[in-house]
N, C-alpha and C positions, 0 to 999 in steps of 0.2 A: 474472429479473435476478440478477446476481452482485455482491455487495458485496465489492470487491477489497481492502478494508482496514478491519478492525475490531479493537478490543482487548477481548477477553472473558475474559482469563486470571484476572480477579478475581471472576468470577461462579460461584455455586454451580450444581450440576446442575439444581436446581429453577428457578433463574433462567434458565439456558440453555434449558430446555424452553420457558419462556414466551417468551423472546426469539426463539427459532427459530420457534415457532408463529406469533407475530405477523409475523415476516418472511415466512414462507411464505404467510400469509393476504394479505400485501401484494404478493405476486408475487416475493419474493426467496428463491430456493431454495438458494443456496449463499453461504457467507460465508467469506472468508479471515481466519482468526483469527491475529492478528499479535503476535509476541513482541517484547520490548524487551531481553531479557537471557537468560543461560543458564537461571536458575531459571524464568522465565516461558516459555521455549522448551519446557522439560520439561512444564509445565502445559498449554500449548496442544496439544502432541502427545497427551497423555493425554485431553484434552477431545475432540479429533478422533476418537480411538479409541472414545469413548463415544457420539459423535454423528456417525457416519461418513457418513450420508446428506447432511448439510448443512454440516459444517465441514471446512475445509482449513487447513493450518498453514503460516505463514511464520515462520521461526526465525532469530534474529540478535540482535546487540547494538546498541542505538541509540546515537547520539552522546552522549546524556545519560548513558548507563550505561558510559562508557569509562574512568572512574576506578577504580582499585583492583581491576583484574581479576586473577584467578588466573593464574599463569605459564602454565598449560596450557589457557587458555580456548579457544584455537584448535583444539587437539586434541579438546577436549570437544565443540565445535560440529561439527567434522568427523565425530566418532563418531555424533552425533545424526543427521547427514545420511545416514550410511551404515547406519542402523538398519533399513533396508528398510521403513520406514513409508511406505506409499504415499500418505498424506495430506499429506506435506510437499511443498509446491508452489513454495517460494521461500526465498531467504535474505533476511531482512528483519525488522524495519525497521532498516536500517543507513544510515550516511551522515555528513554533516558539517553544522554549523549555525554561522553567524557572527553571528546576531542575538540569540539568547536569552542573556542574561548569566549565567543560572544553569547553563549547560552548561560542561563542562570546556574549557580552552583548545583551540583548533583543532589545535594541534600534538600534543595528546593524542588527539584524535578521529581524526586523519588515519591513523596506522598501523593502527588497528583497522579503519577503513573499508577501506583498501586490502587488508589481509589477508583480510577477509571477501569482498571481490570475487574474490580468488583462490580462496577456498573455494567460492564460488558457481560459478565456472567449472569447477573440478575435480569438483564434484558435478553438473554439467550442470543447474543450476537458475538461474532468473532472479533478479536482485537487485531488491529493493524499497527505494527510496532516499529518505531524508529529506535535503533539500538547501536548507533555508531560508536565503536570503540569498546562497547560493553555488551556484545551480543550474547555471550554465554550467561553473564549476570542477569540480563533481562529475561532470558529463557528460564533460568533458575527461579526467578521471582514468579514467572507465570506458573511454573510447575508447583511451587510452594503454595501459591494461592489456590490452585486447583483449576486453572484455565485449561479448557479442552481444545479450543480452536484459536489459533493465533497465526498470523502471517508476518514474517520478518521481512518488512518492506526494504527494497533496495539493498539486498544483502551484499555485504562487502567484508565479511569477517574471515576468520581463518578456518582451517580444516577441523580443529578441535571444537570450535563453537558451532560449526555446521553439523558435525556429528551429534552434538548434544541436542541441538534444536530438532533435528529430524527424528532422533531416537525417542524424543518426547511427543512425537506425533504432530509437530508443528510444520508449517509450510515456509519455504523461502521464495521470495519474489526477486527475479533477476531483471536488472535494468540495462540500459544501453552501455553501461560500463564494460560489459562482457565483449563488446565490439572493439574496445580500445586495445591496440596491439601489445601494450606492456602490462595489461591488467592481469593480476593473479587469478582472476575469475576464469580466465580462459583454460587454465588447468583444473581449477577447483570444480568447475561445472560438471566434470565427469564423476565427481563424488556425490552429486546431488541426486537422491533417488528420484526417478522420473515421475513418480506419483506424488511427490512433495514439492514440485516445481511450479511456480507461476511466473508470469512476465508482466512488466509494467513499463511505462515511459517516465514516470515522475515529472511529467510536464509541469512547468516549463524548463526543468533542469535536465542535465545528463543526456543530451541528444546523442543518439547512436551515430557511429560512422555510417554514411558519409556526411552527416549533418552536424558533426561535433563542432561546438562553438556557437551554434545558432540556438535560438529558443526551441525547446522541444515541443512536439505536438503528438497527439494520439495516432495520427496517420503515419508516424515514423515507426510504430511498433513492429511492423513486418521485418524491418532491418534486424532487430534483435532476435526475432524468431528464426530468421534465416541463418544468422550466425550461430545460434545455439544448435540448430539442426546440423550445420556443417561441423561444429566442434564435436558433437556426439555421434556423427556419422550415421544419422538416421534420416528417414524420409520426412520432408518438411510438413506435408499434410498430416502425417501420422503424429508428429510433434504437436501440431496445432490442435488436433482432436484430443490428444491427451491433456494438453493445457486447459482446454475448455472443460473437460471432465473434472480436472483438479479444481478449477475455479468454482464450479458448481458445488463441489464438496466443501471447499473452504468457506464459501459464502452461500449458505443454503437459501437465502432470500433473493439471490441474484436474478431469478426468473419469475 
């Protein structure tokens, strides 16, 4: 399995060795290590260089981190993308958020989001998108700019936004939220086209049942896969094979 979204930039090499070993033992061989800022982007690139068999990098500036950016932030991000590091597989986590009151105003988030979409296109990389509360709007922006490959990370939107996202050829990534008994995703998952579905942990957040309330780990990903297979009434190995194929299509540089 492939964990398409985890945050490991604050882990030491010893911790990473343990996390990766646990993940591999659980059947998770590849982890997309996702940045939130320029400093964390540099860290995940370095980590991927030290653990090339198991880690890949998504680099970008999250909506939370859009305040007080250096004037040349976009040039620096572009330079990182052009560093010939083969482990960079996406621009992310980027996006917009209208729900969390601790985030900068959306008018601050927006130009950073759109500029990073342009960088993703220029770098021929998919965009990994945070879109909480504004899923359809984020997808409309992607479409209007001309983005061809985008992954809507930790999707938790409604049926209308889901339909719009997949109709424009984008992917939705399902987290451990789907294992929570009162989550609307348990019904909505049946409306996700199987060829547009990915899964993730969003480590260290959103641990799936039975680990809810504890820090998440890539090794917990099988709980999410098992629950999705149950909800869709399909064979779990078949689901895992399909998800692997989808991940390779969404992230062409993953292998």
